[in-house]
GUVOGU-192860 format. One record per residue (C-alpha): residue number from 1; residue in three letters; y, x, z. Coordinates in steps of 0.1 Angstrom, whole numbers, m for minus. Example, Ala and Ser with C-alpha at 12.3 -4.5 7.8 and 13.67 -1.06 7.14 Angstrom:
<recs>
+-----+------+-------+-------+-------+
! seq ! type ! north !  east !    up !
+-----+------+-------+-------+-------+
!   1 !  ALA !   m45 !   123 !    78 !
!   2 !  SER !   m11 !   137 !    71 !
+-----+------+-------+-------+-------+
</recs>
This chain:
<recs>
+-----+------+-------+-------+-------+
! seq ! type ! north !  east !    up !
+-----+------+-------+-------+-------+
!   1 !  MET !  m263 !   139 !   185 !
!   2 !  ASP !  m262 !   153 !   220 !
!   3 !  PRO !  m230 !   172 !   224 !
!   4 !  SER !  m247 !   198 !   246 !
!   5 !  ALA !  m272 !   205 !   219 !
!   6 !  ALA !  m247 !   219 !   195 !
!   7 !  PRO !  m256 !   255 !   185 !
!   8 !  ARG !  m235 !   283 !   200 !
!   9 !  HIS !  m225 !   309 !   175 !
!  10 !  ARG !  m207 !   331 !   200 !
!  11 !  ARG !  m212 !   336 !   237 !
!  12 !  SER !  m183 !   334 !   260 !
!  13 !  ARG !  m178 !   356 !   291 !
!  14 !  ARG !  m193 !   329 !   312 !
!  15 !  ASP !  m223 !   326 !   289 !
!  16 !  TRP !  m229 !   364 !   292 !
!  17 !  LEU !  m228 !   362 !   330 !
!  18 !  VAL !  m252 !   332 !   331 !
!  19 !  ASP !  m276 !   348 !   307 !
!  20 !  SER !  m275 !   381 !   325 !
!  21 !  ALA !  m282 !   364 !   358 !
!  22 !  MET !  m311 !   345 !   343 !
!  23 !  PHE !  m326 !   377 !   330 !
!  24 !  VAL !  m322 !   396 !   363 !
!  25 !  LEU !  m338 !   367 !   383 !
!  26 !  ALA !  m367 !   365 !   359 !
!  27 !  VAL !  m372 !   403 !   361 !
!  28 !  ALA !  m370 !   402 !   398 !
!  29 !  PHE !  m395 !   374 !   400 !
!  30 !  GLY !  m420 !   393 !   378 !
!  31 !  PHE !  m414 !   426 !   398 !
!  32 !  TYR !  m419 !   408 !   431 !
!  33 !  THR !  m452 !   392 !   419 !
!  34 !  SER !  m464 !   425 !   405 !
!  35 !  VAL !  m458 !   443 !   438 !
!  36 !  GLU !  m475 !   415 !   457 !
!  37 !  ARG !  m506 !   417 !   435 !
!  38 !  LEU !  m508 !   455 !   440 !
!  39 !  HIS !  m510 !   450 !   478 !
!  40 !  ALA !  m532 !   419 !   477 !
!  41 !  THR !  m563 !   408 !   459 !
!  42 !  PRO !  m557 !   407 !   421 !
!  43 !  LEU !  m564 !   375 !   404 !
!  44 !  PRO !  m596 !   375 !   384 !
!  45 !  PRO !  m603 !   390 !   359 !
!  46 !  ALA !  m587 !   423 !   371 !
!  47 !  TRP !  m583 !   436 !   335 !
!  48 !  LEU !  m556 !   410 !   328 !
!  49 !  PHE !  m532 !   425 !   353 !
!  50 !  PRO !  m516 !   451 !   329 !
!  51 !  LEU !  m515 !   426 !   301 !
!  52 !  ASP !  m499 !   401 !   325 !
!  53 !  GLN !  m471 !   426 !   332 !
!  54 !  LEU !  m465 !   433 !   295 !
!  55 !  VAL !  m463 !   396 !   287 !
!  56 !  SER !  m439 !   391 !   316 !
!  57 !  MET !  m415 !   418 !   302 !
!  58 !  LEU !  m416 !   403 !   268 !
!  59 !  GLY !  m409 !   368 !   282 !
!  60 !  CYS !  m379 !   382 !   302 !
!  61 !  ALA !  m365 !   398 !   270 !
!  62 !  ALA !  m370 !   365 !   251 !
!  63 !  LEU !  m347 !   347 !   275 !
!  64 !  TRP !  m318 !   361 !   255 !
!  65 !  LEU !  m329 !   336 !   228 !
!  66 !  ARG !  m329 !   306 !   251 !
!  67 !  ARG !  m296 !   292 !   238 !
!  68 !  ARG !  m306 !   293 !   202 !
!  69 !  TRP !  m342 !   280 !   205 !
!  70 !  PRO !  m345 !   265 !   240 !
!  71 !  VAL !  m373 !   241 !   232 !
!  72 !  GLY !  m395 !   265 !   212 !
!  73 !  LEU !  m391 !   293 !   237 !
!  74 !  ALA !  m399 !   269 !   266 !
!  75 !  VAL !  m430 !   256 !   250 !
!  76 !  THR !  m442 !   291 !   242 !
!  77 !  LEU !  m437 !   303 !   278 !
!  78 !  VAL !  m453 !   272 !   292 !
!  79 !  ALA !  m484 !   278 !   270 !
!  80 !  LEU !  m485 !   314 !   282 !
!  81 !  SER !  m481 !   303 !   319 !
!  82 !  ALA !  m515 !   286 !   316 !
!  83 !  VAL !  m531 !   321 !   315 !
!  84 !  PHE !  m505 !   347 !   328 !
!  85 !  GLU !  m491 !   346 !   363 !
!  86 !  MET !  m460 !   368 !   360 !
!  87 !  ILE !  m446 !   348 !   331 !
!  88 !  ALA !  m436 !   321 !   357 !
!  89 !  GLY !  m401 !   336 !   361 !
!  90 !  PRO !  m391 !   334 !   324 !
!  91 !  MET !  m409 !   300 !   321 !
!  92 !  LEU !  m388 !   285 !   350 !
!  93 !  ALA !  m356 !   298 !   333 !
!  94 !  ALA !  m367 !   283 !   300 !
!  95 !  LEU !  m374 !   249 !   317 !
!  96 !  PHE !  m339 !   250 !   332 !
!  97 !  SER !  m323 !   258 !   297 !
!  98 !  VAL !  m341 !   228 !   281 !
!  99 !  ALA !  m330 !   205 !   308 !
! 100 !  VAL !  m294 !   217 !   304 !
! 101 !  HIS !  m291 !   218 !   266 !
! 102 !  ARG !  m314 !   190 !   254 !
! 103 !  ARG !  m319 !   153 !   261 !
! 104 !  PRO !  m337 !   141 !   292 !
! 105 !  ARG !  m366 !   128 !   271 !
! 106 !  THR !  m372 !   162 !   256 !
! 107 !  SER !  m369 !   178 !   291 !
! 108 !  GLY !  m394 !   154 !   305 !
! 109 !  THR !  m419 !   162 !   277 !
! 110 !  VAL !  m416 !   199 !   282 !
! 111 !  PHE !  m419 !   194 !   320 !
! 112 !  ALA !  m451 !   174 !   316 !
! 113 !  LEU !  m465 !   202 !   295 !
! 114 !  SER !  m456 !   227 !   323 !
! 115 !  LEU !  m475 !   205 !   348 !
! 116 !  LEU !  m506 !   206 !   326 !
! 117 !  ALA !  m502 !   243 !   322 !
! 118 !  ALA !  m500 !   247 !   360 !
! 119 !  ALA !  m532 !   227 !   365 !
! 120 !  VAL !  m550 !   248 !   338 !
! 121 !  PHE !  m538 !   281 !   355 !
! 122 !  THR !  m551 !   269 !   389 !
! 123 !  ARG !  m584 !   261 !   373 !
! 124 !  LEU !  m587 !   293 !   352 !
! 125 !  ARG !  m574 !   318 !   377 !
! 126 !  PRO !  m577 !   306 !   413 !
! 127 !  ASP !  m562 !   327 !   440 !
! 128 !  PRO !  m588 !   338 !   466 !
! 129 !  ASP !  m562 !   338 !   494 !
! 130 !  ILE !  m545 !   304 !   486 !
! 131 !  PRO !  m562 !   270 !   484 !
! 132 !  PRO !  m560 !   256 !   448 !
! 133 !  LEU !  m541 !   225 !   460 !
! 134 !  ALA !  m515 !   245 !   478 !
! 135 !  MET !  m511 !   268 !   447 !
! 136 !  LEU !  m507 !   238 !   424 !
! 137 !  THR !  m482 !   222 !   447 !
! 138 !  LEU !  m461 !   253 !   449 !
! 139 !  GLY !  m461 !   256 !   411 !
! 140 !  LEU !  m451 !   219 !   407 !
! 141 !  ALA !  m423 !   223 !   432 !
! 142 !  LEU !  m408 !   253 !   415 !
! 143 !  GLN !  m410 !   237 !   381 !
! 144 !  GLY !  m396 !   204 !   394 !
! 145 !  ALA !  m367 !   222 !   410 !
! 146 !  ALA !  m359 !   241 !   378 !
! 147 !  VAL !  m359 !   209 !   357 !
! 148 !  GLY !  m340 !   189 !   383 !
! 149 !  TRP !  m313 !   215 !   386 !
! 150 !  GLY !  m310 !   216 !   348 !
! 151 !  LEU !  m308 !   178 !   345 !
! 152 !  PHE !  m280 !   178 !   372 !
! 153 !  VAL !  m260 !   203 !   351 !
! 154 !  HIS !  m267 !   184 !   319 !
! 155 !  HIS !  m255 !   150 !   333 !
! 156 !  ARG !  m225 !   167 !   350 !
! 157 !  ARG !  m215 !   182 !   316 !
! 158 !  ARG !  m219 !   149 !   299 !
! 159 !  LEU !  m197 !   133 !   326 !
! 160 !  VAL !  m170 !   159 !   322 !
! 161 !  LEU !  m171 !   153 !   284 !
! 162 !  ALA !  m169 !   116 !   289 !
! 163 !  GLN !  m140 !   119 !   312 !
! 164 !  ARG !  m122 !   142 !   287 !
! 165 !  ASP !  m129 !   117 !   259 !
! 166 !  ARG !  m116 !    89 !   281 !
! 167 !  VAL !   m84 !   109 !   290 !
! 168 !  ALA !   m79 !   117 !   253 !
! 169 !  ARG !   m84 !    80 !   243 !
! 170 !  LEU !   m59 !    69 !   271 !
! 171 !  GLU !   m34 !    94 !   259 !
! 172 !  THR !   m38 !    82 !   223 !
! 173 !  GLU !   m35 !    46 !   234 !
! 174 !  ALA !    m4 !    54 !   254 !
! 175 !  ARG !    11 !    72 !   225 !
! 176 !  LEU !     3 !    42 !   202 !
! 177 !  ARG !    18 !    17 !   226 !
! 178 !  ALA !    49 !    38 !   229 !
! 179 !  GLU !    52 !    40 !   192 !
! 180 !  GLN !    47 !     3 !   189 !
! 181 !  ALA !    73 !    m4 !   215 !
! 182 !  GLN !    98 !    19 !   197 !
! 183 !  HIS !    90 !     1 !   164 !
! 184 !  GLN !    96 !   m33 !   180 !
! 185 !  VAL !   129 !   m21 !   196 !
! 186 !  ARG !   140 !    m7 !   162 !
! 187 !  GLU !   131 !   m40 !   145 !
! 188 !  ALA !   150 !   m60 !   172 !
! 189 !  ILE !   181 !   m37 !   168 !
! 190 !  ALA !   179 !   m41 !   130 !
! 191 !  ARG !   177 !   m79 !   132 !
! 192 !  GLU !   206 !   m80 !   156 !
! 193 !  ILE !   228 !   m57 !   135 !
! 194 !  HIS !   218 !   m77 !   103 !
! 195 !  ASP !   226 !  m110 !   119 !
! 196 !  VAL !   258 !  m100 !   135 !
! 197 !  LEU !   274 !   m77 !   109 !
! 198 !  GLY !   260 !   m96 !    79 !
! 199 !  HIS !   279 !  m127 !    88 !
! 200 !  ARG !   312 !  m109 !    95 !
! 201 !  LEU !   310 !   m88 !    64 !
! 202 !  SER !   302 !  m117 !    42 !
! 203 !  LEU !   334 !  m134 !    55 !
! 204 !  LEU !   354 !  m103 !    48 !
! 205 !  SER !   340 !  m102 !    12 !
! 206 !  VAL !   349 !  m139 !     6 !
! 207 !  HIS !   385 !  m135 !    18 !
! 208 !  ALA !   390 !  m102 !     1 !
! 209 !  GLY !   376 !  m116 !   m32 !
! 210 !  ALA !   400 !  m145 !   m29 !
! 211 !  LEU !   429 !  m121 !   m26 !
! 212 !  GLU !   417 !  m100 !   m55 !
! 213 !  PHE !   413 !  m129 !   m79 !
! 214 !  ASN !   444 !  m147 !   m69 !
! 215 !  PRO !   471 !  m120 !   m69 !
! 216 !  GLY !   499 !  m147 !   m73 !
! 217 !  ALA !   488 !  m168 !   m44 !
! 218 !  ASP !   513 !  m183 !   m20 !
! 219 !  PRO !   525 !  m157 !     6 !
! 220 !  ALA !   514 !  m180 !    34 !
! 221 !  ASP !   479 !  m182 !    20 !
! 222 !  VAL !   478 !  m144 !    16 !
! 223 !  ALA !   490 !  m139 !    51 !
! 224 !  ARG !   464 !  m163 !    64 !
! 225 !  ALA !   436 !  m146 !    45 !
! 226 !  ALA !   448 !  m112 !    57 !
! 227 !  ARG !   448 !  m125 !    93 !
! 228 !  VAL !   412 !  m138 !    89 !
! 229 !  ILE !   402 !  m104 !    74 !
! 230 !  ARG !   417 !   m85 !   102 !
! 231 !  GLU !   402 !  m108 !   129 !
! 232 !  SER !   368 !  m107 !   112 !
! 233 !  ALA !   369 !   m69 !   109 !
! 234 !  HIS !   380 !   m66 !   146 !
! 235 !  GLN !   352 !   m89 !   157 !
! 236 !  ALA !   326 !   m70 !   136 !
! 237 !  LEU !   337 !   m38 !   153 !
! 238 !  GLN !   334 !   m55 !   187 !
! 239 !  ASP !   299 !   m67 !   179 !
! 240 !  LEU !   289 !   m32 !   167 !
! 241 !  ARG !   303 !   m17 !   199 !
! 242 !  GLU !   282 !   m41 !   219 !
! 243 !  VAL !   250 !   m32 !   201 !
! 244 !  ILE !   257 !     5 !   204 !
! 245 !  GLY !   265 !     0 !   241 !
! 246 !  VAL !   231 !   m15 !   246 !
! 247 !  LEU !   215 !    15 !   230 !
! 248 !  ARG !   235 !    40 !   250 !
! 249 !  ALA !   231 !    22 !   284 !
! 250 !  PRO !   206 !    37 !   308 !
! 251 !  ALA !   173 !    18 !   312 !
! 252 !  GLY !   177 !   m12 !   335 !
! 253 !  GLU !   215 !   m11 !   335 !
! 254 !  PRO !   239 !   m32 !   315 !
! 255 !  SER !   260 !   m15 !   288 !
! 256 !  ALA !   292 !   m29 !   302 !
! 257 !  PRO !   301 !   m50 !   333 !
! 258 !  THR !   320 !   m75 !   312 !
! 259 !  ARG !   297 !   m76 !   282 !
! 260 !  PRO !   295 !  m113 !   270 !
! 261 !  GLY !   261 !  m129 !   267 !
! 262 !  PRO !   244 !  m136 !   234 !
! 263 !  PRO !   257 !  m166 !   213 !
! 264 !  SER !   241 !  m200 !   218 !
! 265 !  LEU !   243 !  m235 !   205 !
! 266 !  ALA !   277 !  m239 !   223 !
! 267 !  ASP !   291 !  m215 !   197 !
! 268 !  LEU !   280 !  m235 !   167 !
! 269 !  GLU !   314 !  m252 !   162 !
! 270 !  ARG !   331 !  m218 !   161 !
! 271 !  LEU !   306 !  m205 !   136 !
! 272 !  VAL !   311 !  m236 !   114 !
! 273 !  ALA !   348 !  m233 !   117 !
! 274 !  GLU !   347 !  m197 !   105 !
! 275 !  SER !   326 !  m207 !    75 !
! 276 !  GLY !   351 !  m235 !    67 !
! 277 !  GLN !   380 !  m210 !    68 !
! 278 !  ALA !   360 !  m190 !    42 !
! 279 !  GLY !   360 !  m220 !    19 !
! 280 !  MET !   326 !  m234 !    27 !
! 281 !  ARG !   319 !  m271 !    30 !
! 282 !  VAL !   297 !  m274 !    61 !
! 283 !  GLU !   286 !  m308 !    75 !
! 284 !  LEU !   273 !  m306 !   110 !
! 285 !  CYS !   250 !  m334 !   123 !
! 286 !  ASP !   241 !  m330 !   159 !
! 287 !  ASP !   215 !  m355 !   172 !
! 288 !  LEU !   205 !  m335 !   203 !
! 289 !  GLY !   227 !  m352 !   229 !
! 290 !  ALA !   218 !  m326 !   255 !
! 291 !  ARG !   228 !  m293 !   240 !
! 292 !  GLU !   235 !  m277 !   274 !
! 293 !  SER !   199 !  m282 !   285 !
! 294 !  VAL !   185 !  m261 !   257 !
! 295 !  PRO !   171 !  m227 !   271 !
! 296 !  ASP !   192 !  m197 !   263 !
! 297 !  ARG !   165 !  m180 !   243 !
! 298 !  THR !   159 !  m210 !   222 !
! 299 !  GLY !   197 !  m216 !   217 !
! 300 !  HIS !   202 !  m180 !   207 !
! 301 !  ALA !   174 !  m181 !   181 !
! 302 !  ALA !   188 !  m214 !   168 !
! 303 !  TYR !   223 !  m199 !   165 !
! 304 !  ARG !   209 !  m169 !   145 !
! 305 !  VAL !   190 !  m193 !   122 !
! 306 !  VAL !   222 !  m212 !   114 !
! 307 !  GLN !   242 !  m179 !   110 !
! 308 !  GLU !   217 !  m164 !    86 !
! 309 !  ALA !   215 !  m196 !    66 !
! 310 !  LEU !   253 !  m199 !    62 !
! 311 !  THR !   255 !  m162 !    53 !
! 312 !  ASN !   229 !  m166 !    26 !
! 313 !  ALA !   246 !  m198 !    13 !
! 314 !  ARG !   279 !  m180 !    12 !
! 315 !  LYS !   264 !  m151 !    m8 !
! 316 !  HIS !   241 !  m169 !   m32 !
! 317 !  ALA !   255 !  m204 !   m35 !
! 318 !  PRO !   293 !  m201 !   m34 !
! 319 !  GLY !   310 !  m235 !   m35 !
! 320 !  GLY !   279 !  m254 !   m27 !
! 321 !  ALA !   280 !  m279 !     1 !
! 322 !  VAL !   259 !  m271 !    33 !
! 323 !  ARG !   244 !  m297 !    56 !
! 324 !  LEU !   234 !  m286 !    91 !
! 325 !  ARG !   213 !  m309 !   112 !
! 326 !  LEU !   201 !  m304 !   148 !
! 327 !  THR !   174 !  m327 !   162 !
! 328 !  GLY !   149 !  m326 !   191 !
! 329 !  ALA !   145 !  m333 !   227 !
! 330 !  PRO !   130 !  m316 !   258 !
! 331 !  GLY !    93 !  m314 !   255 !
! 332 !  GLU !    94 !  m321 !   217 !
! 333 !  GLY !   112 !  m289 !   206 !
! 334 !  LEU !   144 !  m282 !   187 !
! 335 !  THR !   145 !  m285 !   149 !
! 336 !  VAL !   173 !  m267 !   130 !
! 337 !  GLU !   176 !  m276 !    93 !
! 338 !  VAL !   202 !  m260 !    70 !
! 339 !  VAL !   203 !  m272 !    33 !
! 340 !  ASN !   228 !  m259 !     8 !
! 341 !  ASP !   234 !  m271 !   m27 !
! 342 !  ALA !   235 !  m249 !   m57 !
! 343 !  PRO !   270 !  m240 !   m69 !
! 344 !  ALA !   284 !  m268 !   m90 !
! 345 !  PRO !   294 !  m247 !  m121 !
! 346 !  ALA !   261 !  m228 !  m124 !
! 347 !  PRO !   229 !  m242 !  m139 !
! 348 !  ALA !   197 !  m242 !  m120 !
! 349 !  ALA !   184 !  m211 !  m138 !
! 350 !  ASP !   213 !  m191 !  m125 !
! 351 !  VAL !   208 !  m200 !   m89 !
! 352 !  VAL !   196 !  m170 !   m70 !
! 353 !  ALA !   174 !  m176 !   m40 !
! 354 !  PRO !   180 !  m154 !    m9 !
! 355 !  ASP !   145 !  m139 !   m12 !
! 356 !  ALA !   151 !  m128 !   m48 !
! 357 !  ALA !   186 !  m115 !   m45 !
! 358 !  GLY !   187 !   m97 !   m12 !
! 359 !  GLY !   151 !   m87 !   m10 !
! 360 !  GLY !   144 !  m113 !    17 !
! 361 !  HIS !   151 !   m88 !    46 !
! 362 !  GLY !   173 !  m113 !    64 !
! 363 !  LEU !   148 !  m141 !    62 !
! 364 !  ALA !   120 !  m118 !    71 !
! 365 !  GLY !   138 !  m106 !   102 !
! 366 !  LEU !   147 !  m142 !   110 !
! 367 !  ALA !   111 !  m152 !   107 !
! 368 !  GLU !   102 !  m125 !   132 !
! 369 !  ARG !   129 !  m136 !   156 !
! 370 !  VAL !   117 !  m172 !   155 !
! 371 !  THR !    81 !  m162 !   159 !
! 372 !  LEU !    90 !  m141 !   189 !
! 373 !  ALA !   107 !  m171 !   204 !
! 374 !  GLY !    75 !  m192 !   200 !
! 375 !  GLY !    87 !  m212 !   170 !
! 376 !  ARG !    81 !  m216 !   132 !
! 377 !  LEU !   103 !  m210 !   102 !
! 378 !  GLU !   101 !  m225 !    68 !
! 379 !  HIS !   124 !  m218 !    38 !
! 380 !  GLY !   123 !  m225 !     1 !
! 381 !  PRO !   140 !  m242 !   m28 !
! 382 !  VAL !   146 !  m279 !   m29 !
! 383 !  ARG !   150 !  m303 !   m58 !
! 384 !  ARG !   168 !  m336 !   m58 !
! 385 !  ASP !   169 !  m362 !   m85 !
! 386 !  GLY !   202 !  m371 !  m101 !
! 387 !  ASP !   219 !  m338 !   m95 !
! 388 !  GLY !   218 !  m327 !  m131 !
! 389 !  GLY !   188 !  m304 !  m127 !
! 390 !  ARG !   205 !  m284 !  m100 !
! 391 !  GLY !   187 !  m275 !   m68 !
! 392 !  GLY !   194 !  m258 !   m35 !
! 393 !  TRP !   178 !  m240 !    m6 !
! 394 !  ARG !   164 !  m252 !    27 !
! 395 !  VAL !   159 !  m232 !    59 !
! 396 !  ARG !   141 !  m252 !    86 !
! 397 !  ALA !   131 !  m238 !   120 !
! 398 !  TRP !   112 !  m254 !   149 !
! 399 !  LEU !   118 !  m238 !   184 !
! 400 !  PRO !   102 !  m247 !   217 !
! 401 !  TRP !   122 !  m268 !   241 !
! 402 !  PRO !   103 !  m271 !   274 !
! 403 !  THR !   110 !  m300 !   298 !
+-----+------+-------+-------+-------+
</recs>
């Protein structure tokens, strides 16, 4: 539907001014024509002159309805203009209204009818003082000017509406992009906090549980466990301060001048050693041969894969052996595979997978991290023959390693 064709239930101050101007111009046109005819030769037949004035006044009064029924009023005045001369003023105003408030096709149809009415008027009531062709040309020029002006206003209004819609769409798109960026930032922060603190807190839980269930342990072991708890708690606080520092830092500035970079494959030995101190049996098989050439982004994602897999194994398969394998080469990609056995004392039915126990938030965030790095993540249970029906869990990630 044409937006300019929507009915107006209430006139604004501008509408009142425009309608009043149209009415005054139509009255002035009719008054001028009437005065001219009083001092010149009246158009035949002479008895139509008083009726012409009456019809002109009614047509001027009807202009106040041009916003409600523009097409009907215009067609009526065009039909009357085929017989009455002084109705030309209201008729031109009606043509202008149709061109403004209706589609160009409708305006063109009404304009064609007005041309036909002008030809009929020239035929029925020729002016003795003006040649018929000149009289017809003058009428066509006035009607064409009214319709052309109205079409200009119509298209200008549509252009303004289109620009407003475009601005509104751009604002909406900008708001959606900002919300999406904020959502992505929140997800990245959540993944980082989960990966960093989840590993540290799981170490704290393991060592604290050992102290709780072995109250009569050797004092040296208690002191060692307490030291590991203290160091892990301190490191967790440091990691948390780094994340908060990133959030508080101004845009484009580092959070601290000495802030260490993200962990990479060079830190895997330390990660494996921490897990070993917590009682895990981790076997590392490194077939890369050129670990230092792995890009930082790929190395960081690989480190997080191993960290999350070890944390899940520590929570859901305590006591089970873990095998970590790194393979790949430049141009082929980096493959990280972590496989943990089910805990030896527990049957397979009691083995809880990470997705089932923890809701899978860690693996879901890990999958997003790997995908953002351009890789793929696979995880699921594994079954091996000869293990008494026990199974385990495998996490396998492929990451790009360009040449």
